[in-house]
One Martini backbone bead per residue (centre of mass of N, CA, C, O) as a GRO file, in nm:
protein
  155
    1MET     BB    1  26.228   9.195  28.521
    2ALA     BB    2  26.018   8.977  28.409
    3ASP     BB    3  25.642   8.977  28.347
    4LYS     BB    4  25.679   8.747  28.129
    5ARG     BB    5  25.594   8.394  28.058
    6LEU     BB    6  25.723   8.132  27.849
    7LEU     BB    7  25.616   7.797  27.842
    8ILE     BB    8  25.809   7.494  27.764
    9VAL     BB    9  25.653   7.173  27.699
   10ALA     BB   10  25.878   6.900  27.586
   11HIS     BB   11  25.892   6.605  27.428
   12ALA     BB   12  26.247   6.463  27.354
   13PRO     BB   13  26.355   6.136  27.265
   14SER     BB   14  26.475   6.242  26.987
   15ALA     BB   15  26.650   6.402  26.750
   16ASN     BB   16  26.403   6.523  26.616
   17THR     BB   17  26.252   6.632  26.875
   18ARG     BB   18  26.490   6.802  26.965
   19ALA     BB   19  26.494   6.987  26.722
   20LEU     BB   20  26.218   7.103  26.760
   21LYS     BB   21  26.260   7.216  27.040
   22GLU     BB   22  26.501   7.395  26.966
   23ALA     BB   23  26.346   7.574  26.755
   24VAL     BB   24  26.139   7.685  26.944
   25VAL     BB   25  26.326   7.794  27.176
   26GLY     BB   26  26.515   7.970  26.997
   27ALA     BB   27  26.297   8.159  26.876
   28ALA     BB   28  26.189   8.258  27.140
   29ARG     BB   29  26.464   8.370  27.256
   30ASP     BB   30  26.495   8.583  27.025
   31CYS     BB   31  26.233   8.739  27.171
   32GLU     BB   32  26.350   8.842  27.404
   33THR     BB   33  26.305   9.055  27.687
   34ASP     BB   34  26.266   9.242  27.961
   35SER     BB   35  25.947   9.123  27.969
   36LEU     BB   36  26.064   8.839  27.851
   37ASP     BB   37  26.047   8.485  27.943
   38VAL     BB   38  26.205   8.177  27.853
   39THR     BB   39  26.082   7.847  27.947
   40ALA     BB   40  26.237   7.517  27.953
   41VAL     BB   41  26.060   7.204  28.039
   42PRO     BB   42  26.035   6.905  28.110
   43PRO     BB   43  25.766   6.722  28.184
   44LEU     BB   44  25.893   6.560  28.438
   45ASP     BB   45  25.981   6.864  28.565
   46ALA     BB   46  25.710   6.976  28.541
   47GLY     BB   47  25.462   7.203  28.691
   48PRO     BB   48  25.239   7.406  28.845
   49ASP     BB   49  25.447   7.637  28.899
   50ASP     BB   50  25.513   7.682  28.609
   51VAL     BB   51  25.229   7.762  28.516
   52LEU     BB   52  25.159   7.986  28.724
   53ALA     BB   53  25.421   8.168  28.597
   54ALA     BB   54  25.260   8.172  28.333
   55GLN     BB   55  25.120   8.335  28.023
   56ALA     BB   56  25.229   8.093  27.840
   57VAL     BB   57  25.202   7.785  27.627
   58ILE     BB   58  25.409   7.521  27.508
   59LEU     BB   59  25.331   7.216  27.353
   60GLY     BB   60  25.514   6.892  27.330
   61THR     BB   61  25.469   6.587  27.133
   62THR     BB   62  25.424   6.269  27.085
   63GLU     BB   63  25.309   5.986  26.907
   64ASN     BB   64  25.152   5.732  27.118
   65LEU     BB   65  24.936   5.526  27.018
   66GLY     BB   66  24.736   5.773  26.969
   67TYR     BB   67  24.900   5.951  27.190
   68MET     BB   68  25.040   6.096  27.414
   69SER     BB   69  25.287   6.130  27.608
   70GLY     BB   70  25.361   6.010  27.918
   71ALA     BB   71  25.502   6.270  28.016
   72LEU     BB   72  25.271   6.474  27.954
   73LYS     BB   73  25.059   6.324  28.116
   74ASP     BB   74  25.211   6.360  28.387
   75PHE     BB   75  25.197   6.662  28.388
   76PHE     BB   76  24.883   6.682  28.394
   77ASP     BB   77  24.838   6.506  28.649
   78ARG     BB   78  25.001   6.722  28.834
   79SER     BB   79  24.847   7.002  28.733
   80TYR     BB   80  24.549   7.028  28.705
   81TYR     BB   81  24.426   7.093  28.990
   82PRO     BB   82  24.614   7.333  29.073
   83CYS     BB   83  24.517   7.493  28.782
   84LEU     BB   84  24.210   7.504  28.727
   85GLU     BB   85  24.133   7.792  28.880
   86LYS     BB   86  24.419   7.968  28.779
   87THR     BB   87  24.429   7.920  28.427
   88GLN     BB   88  24.206   8.053  28.290
   89GLY     BB   89  24.295   8.146  27.956
   90LEU     BB   90  24.537   8.024  27.877
   91PRO     BB   91  24.774   8.045  27.649
   92TYR     BB   92  24.807   7.811  27.379
   93CYS     BB   93  25.014   7.551  27.219
   94LEU     BB   94  25.060   7.286  26.970
   95TYR     BB   95  25.286   7.004  26.911
   96ILE     BB   96  25.333   6.728  26.683
   97ARG     BB   97  25.496   6.404  26.646
   98ALA     BB   98  25.382   6.222  26.370
   99GLY     BB   99  25.366   5.915  26.219
  100HIS     BB  100  25.085   5.974  26.150
  101ASP     BB  101  24.805   6.200  26.224
  102GLY     BB  102  24.745   6.304  26.541
  103THR     BB  103  24.438   6.285  26.642
  104GLY     BB  104  24.457   6.146  26.929
  105THR     BB  105  24.657   6.356  27.047
  106ARG     BB  106  24.489   6.605  27.005
  107ARG     BB  107  24.234   6.515  27.157
  108ALA     BB  108  24.374   6.462  27.441
  109VAL     BB  109  24.483   6.753  27.483
  110GLU     BB  110  24.218   6.911  27.434
  111SER     BB  111  24.059   6.785  27.666
  112ILE     BB  112  24.241   6.904  27.892
  113THR     BB  113  24.243   7.208  27.808
  114THR     BB  114  23.940   7.234  27.826
  115GLY     BB  115  23.919   7.173  28.125
  116LEU     BB  116  24.116   7.418  28.190
  117ARG     BB  117  24.044   7.662  27.997
  118TRP     BB  118  24.218   7.705  27.774
  119ARG     BB  119  24.371   7.903  27.495
  120ALA     BB  120  24.381   7.866  27.178
  121VAL     BB  121  24.596   8.048  26.930
  122GLN     BB  122  24.621   7.780  26.755
  123PRO     BB  123  24.642   7.538  26.573
  124PRO     BB  124  24.773   7.252  26.560
  125LEU     BB  125  25.095   7.122  26.506
  126VAL     BB  126  25.152   6.867  26.258
  127PHE     BB  127  25.407   6.620  26.218
  128LYS     BB  128  25.397   6.414  25.949
  129GLY     BB  129  25.558   6.145  25.916
  130ALA     BB  130  25.815   6.186  25.757
  131TRP     BB  131  26.095   6.348  25.777
  132GLN     BB  132  26.130   6.718  25.765
  133ASP     BB  133  26.301   7.010  25.744
  134SER     BB  134  26.042   7.195  25.747
  135PHE     BB  135  25.968   7.160  26.045
  136LEU     BB  136  26.164   7.364  26.171
  137ASP     BB  137  26.039   7.625  26.051
  138GLU     BB  138  25.764   7.591  26.191
  139ALA     BB  139  25.879   7.577  26.481
  140ARG     BB  140  26.001   7.860  26.475
  141ASP     BB  141  25.742   8.011  26.417
  142LEU     BB  142  25.599   7.928  26.675
  143GLY     BB  143  25.793   8.043  26.884
  144ALA     BB  144  25.788   8.334  26.788
  145ALA     BB  145  25.484   8.395  26.790
  146MET     BB  146  25.445   8.346  27.092
  147ALA     BB  147  25.650   8.549  27.202
  148ALA     BB  148  25.557   8.803  27.051
  149GLY     BB  149  25.256   8.795  27.143
  150LEU     BB  150  25.316   8.821  27.447
  151ASP     BB  151  25.490   9.077  27.444
  152ALA     BB  152  25.260   9.254  27.284
  153GLY     BB  153  24.964   9.163  27.411
  154ILE     BB  154  24.774   8.966  27.222
  155PHE     BB  155  24.758   8.728  27.485
   0.00000   0.00000   0.00000
């Protein structure tokens, strides 16, 4: 039984965002070991129990009117207080599919994760503007790095 869990909570309402999520999840699962379990849960299905069972989290969201997706905000609304005192220092990273610049989305997520006292292990990855196939390579790198880092005890 794995003693470390990487939780991936990603909103993926379109073909492109589903491809990003699948790239992150697939690369992370390629790094699974006997000690590491990778769990992907849509934000509307994820909750505090998922976070409390995780040792690291990858968050994925779309940029919606300069803010995070309503689904990810709902996840935070339901998880914030049950996790507040129990997940301080939790390593996390964020990726954003942004039609514009992702600034407001980044700020909103970072405001919540700062309140939770989670620890960003890398700057947010923002996929800006028109779709580029290179986004998938970067998403795979993110998933693999988080899984490998958690498994190796780096964070």
